[in-house]
N, C-alpha and C positions, 0 to 999 in steps of 0.2 A: 572489328573482329576481336574475338576473345580467344585466349589460350586455353586449350583443353587437353586432356590425356585420352589416348585411345589404345585399345587392344584389338588386334586382328590376328587371324589364324591361317596356318598352312600345315602341311604334313611332313613328317620326318621319315625318310626311307633309305634303303641301300647303305646301311651302316658298314663301316670298315674300321680296323684297328690301326692306330699309328705305331711306329716303332717303340714309343714309350708306353704303349698299352692303352692310350686314350681312345675313345670312340669318336670317329669322324663320319659325318653323313652330309650329303648334298641336301639342299632344301630350297623350296620356294617360300620366300618370306612373306610376300604380299603381292597385290596386283592392283591394276587400275579398275575403275568401275564405280557403281553406286552401292555403298554399304549402308545397311540399315542398323541403327543403334536404338537401344531401349533407354528411355529416360527413367529417372527414379520414380516418376509418377505413373509409369506404365505406358505413356505415349511413345510413339515411334517417330524417328526422324531419319530421312534419307540424305546421305552425304556423298557427294561426288569426289572421288580421288582421281583427278585428271593426270594425263601423262606428264604434263609440264611440271607437276608437283612430285609425283611418285618417282620419276626418273631424273629429277634435278640432281646434279652432282653434289650440291651442298647437302641434300637429304641422304643420298647413298653413302656419303662419307661418314655420316654419324652411325651407320649400321656396321661398318667394318670394325671388328674388334669389340663390338658391344658385348657386355657380360651376358652369360647364359644362366638362367635361374630355373629352379624347380617350382613351377607355379609362379604366379605374379606376387611380388612382395606385398605384405599386408599394408605397408604405408605407401604403396603405389609405385615408387620408382627406386632404382638403385643409386646409391651415392657413396662417397668415400667412407661414411660411417657404418654402412651396413654391407658393403661389397664383400668383405672377407667372410661374412656369415652366409650371404645369399648366393654368391657366384659358384657355379659348378662347372663352368667352362666359358667359352667365348664364341662369337661369330667370326667367320673367316674374313680375310682382308679383300677378297675379290668379288664382292657383291656387284651384280650387273643386271642389265635388262635382258630378258628373253621373252619375246612376244609381248604380252601385256603383263608379265610377271617380273618380280625381282628375284633373281637366282643367286645362290651363294652356298655356304656350308657352315656347319656348327661343329665344334669339338667339345666333347664331354670329358671332364677330368675326374670328377667324383665317382668313386667305385660303386656306391649304392645306386647312384643315378644311372650309371652305365648298365647295371643289371636290369633295372626297370625298363630301360630303353630296349635292351636285347629281347626281352620277353613281351614287348609291345605294351607294357604297362604305361610307358610314356612314348607316344607316337605322333603327337601333334605339337606344333610350336605356335606361339601367340606373341605378336609384337607389342611391346609397350613403348609408346611414343607420345610426343606432344605435337600439337598443330594449332594453327589459328583458323578459326571458323569464320568463313565469309557467308553471312546469312542472306545470300542472294539466290533465290530459287531459279530454276530453269529446266531445260530439256536437252540432254546430251544426245547428239545424233547416233551414238553407238549404244550407250547405256541407258538412255531414257530419262525420265523425270527425276528431279532431285530437289531437296529443300534448301541445301546449303553446300558449300565447297570447303574441303580441307586444303589449307595452304601452309607453307613453311613447315613441312613434316620433318621432325627431328626425333631419331630413335634413341631410346634409353637402354633397353634390354630386350633379350629374346627369352621367352619363358617356355618351358616344356610342360606338356599336360597330357592327359589321357585321351582315349578315343572318344569318350563321351563329353568332351569339353564343349563342343559346338552343338547347338540345338538344331541347326539346319545345314550342317556341312562345315568344311574347314574354312570357307570364305566369310563366315559370319563373324563379325567383330564384337568386342566388348566395349562398353563406354564407361569411363570413369567420371562420375558426376559429383561425388561427395567431396566436401571440403577436407575430409580426413584422408583423402587419397586412397579409398578402398575401391577395388574393381567391382563393377556392377554389370550383371548380365541378366537376361530373362530366359529361363529354361522351362518349357512346358507351362507357360503362363506364370511362373514363379520368379520373383526377383531374388537373385543370389548375390551375396557380397563376400569379400575377403579372399582367402586362398581357395580359388575355385576347384583345384585338383582334389582337395580334401573334403570339400563341401558337397559337390554334385554327385547325386546318385539317381539312377534311372527310376527307382521305385520310391523316390522321395515325393511325398504328397505336398501339394502347394499349401501355403499357410492360409488360414481362414480368419475372417473377422466377423464380429456380430454387429448387426444393425437392428433397429427397432422401427417397425412400421405399424401404425395404428395400434400400438400397445403390444404387438406381437414381435418376438425376437426371432431373427433369422441369422443363420450362419452362411456367409457367402465368401467368395474369393476376395483377395485384397483389391483387385481391380474393380470388382463390382461395388465394393464398399466405397472406394474412392469416387467412383462415378455417382453413387447414391448421395454421398456427402456434397459433391459438387452441385448436383441437381437440387439438393435441399437448400444449399446456400443461395442458389439462383432463385428458387421459389420463395425463400424468406425475403430476399431483396425485392422481388416483384410484389409480394404481399405488402411490404412496408410502403412501397411506392403507391400502391392502390389505396392503402389506408390514408396516406397523406393527401392524395388527390380527393378522396371522399371527404375528409375534414375540410378542405378548402371549399368544395362545392356546398357542404352543409353550412359553412360560415356565410357564404354569399346568399344562400337561401334564407337563413335566419335574418340577415340584414334587410333583405327585401321584404320579408314578412313583417318585420318591425316597422319599416317605412310605410307599408300598406296600412297597418294598424293605426299609425299616426295620422295618415291622410284621411282615413275613415272617421277618426275621432274629430278632426278639424271640420270635415264636411258635416257631420252630425251636429256639431256645435253651431256651425254657420246656419243650419236649417232650422234652428230653434225659433219659434215665433217672436220671442222677446228680442233675439238678435236681429231679426228682420225689421221689427218695429223700430229698434234703436237705429239701424242703418238708414231707414226711411226718414226718421226725424232728424238725424244728423245731416242728411242730404238737403232736406227742406230748410233747415237753419242756415246751411251754407249758401243755398241759392238766394235766400232772403237777404243775407248780408251782402252778397255779390250785387244784388239789384240796387242797393243803396249807392253803389258806385257806377254800375253799368247802365242802370235805368231799365226801362221796359223793353228789353231785347231778348231774343232767344238765347238761352244758356244751356250748353251741352258740354260733355267731356267728363274726364275723371275729376275727382275732387281737387287734385293738385293742379290740373290744367285750368280749372275755373279760378283757383286762387292766383295762379300766375297771370291769367288774363286781367284780373282786377289790379294786380300790382303793376302791370305794364301799361295800364290805361293812360296814366299821366307820365310814365317813365318808359317809353318804348325801347330804349336801349338797355334796360335793366337785364343783366345776365345772371340767371339763377342756375346755370349749369353746375352740377356738382354739389349744390346746396341740399341739405337734408330736408326731409318732409317737415321736421319740427321747426326748422328755420323759416321755411315758407309759410307755415301755419302761424307762427308768431307775427311775422310781418303783415300777413293778411288780417289777423285779428286787430292789430294796431291801426291798419288803414281803414277798416270798416267801422271801428268804434267811434271815430270822430267825423265820419262822412255823413252829410244829410241824406235823408231818404230820397233816393233818386226819383221814385214815382211821385212823391209829394212835391218835389221841386218842379217836375214837369207840369203838374196840375196848376201850380201857382203861376207858372209862366203863361199858360193858356188863359188863365183868368185875367192877368194883366193885359194881355194882348186884346181881349174882348172889350175891356173897359176903354182902352185907348181908341178902339174903332168906333165906340158909341159917343165919344167926345167928352171932354172934361174929365176924362178918367173916371166918370161915375157910371156905375152899372145899375140900371133900373131893376128893382125886384119885380116879381111877377104880379103883385097886387097893384102897384102903381101903373104898370103897363095895362092892366085890365081896366082900371078906372079911366085912363086916357082914351082907351078905345070906345068905352061906353059914351063918353062925352062927345066924341066925334060923331058917333051914330045919332045922338039926340039932335044935333044941329044940322044934320044932313039935309032936311027938308028946306032949309033956308038957302041952300046953294042953288044957283041957276042951272037949268038943264042945258046940256050941250045940244046945240041945234046944228043940223047938217043941212045946208042949202044946196039944192040941185039946180043946176043951170040947164 
């Protein structure tokens, strides 16, 4: 909760003279209920003054004997340094509750102020006090909805003012929001500060401000100008956010466009005839080298898979996991450079097997075989015929 200052009003009536010539009058100082206050920015806040706070003995004690002033002090509150200059009387000692009001009396000592009161130039009173604001909203069963609650009400002074002090009756309060302790109120849409009794006039026109929209200047009320500037600030922030999001999207689009261009370039390069011919020749050379080790078997797979198959033919436990393609290529080249041609080796093995089957390890050539066949045919007439005897 924060400590703030408040001004609230009631009326002065039924004045009488004391034996000393002072003017005394009963008064209702304040009441319970929901009070509406105007902030310096023109917004409104509803504050509940509950019975527990308004009629608290500690609060009423600060009202008894409080200094009486003509208008609210320019610096907000009465203190020992300015009391002699400001005080024109005092509040009575017997302030008490009556229904939902705080009742008591005031005594005016200053002659000029007495004259103003007798001709009704001064007929309202306004309380100057501090309180702590509990910013907890709610709904009072008697007084209705409120935004926050006044607590620890402590009175400083009672101010006298004219009939036109309040914009909506004697129960409308003032709020003191400035750090320089100047009273603030809103009258007919106009924010008023300082000694309200000397400032407020019924015919006073509200202050205007100039704003520019689309290059055209307009004169509007302070509240309208404040609303316009707030909306302009919100609009600028939203525009900045949209621009930032647009830049992010454009960045992602440009990156994807660049990536697509790179892929297209690589694809076009790969589709060149010379690249295709080179890839085919490279594959044929690889397969030819692999056959030197693997022999006449079906060879399939990627280039690396073929090279690994060659390297693992005689070293089945060889682990090439994590090895680079350059490493595998180097080992493959070394293995195939010294290996005999696998197909040639197989042909030589078949030749040796045939010679062994024919005896002596000598294989007849085709001419010798033909001559031997002709010789056998020439002597065939000398061979006895086979006779079959039938019993």
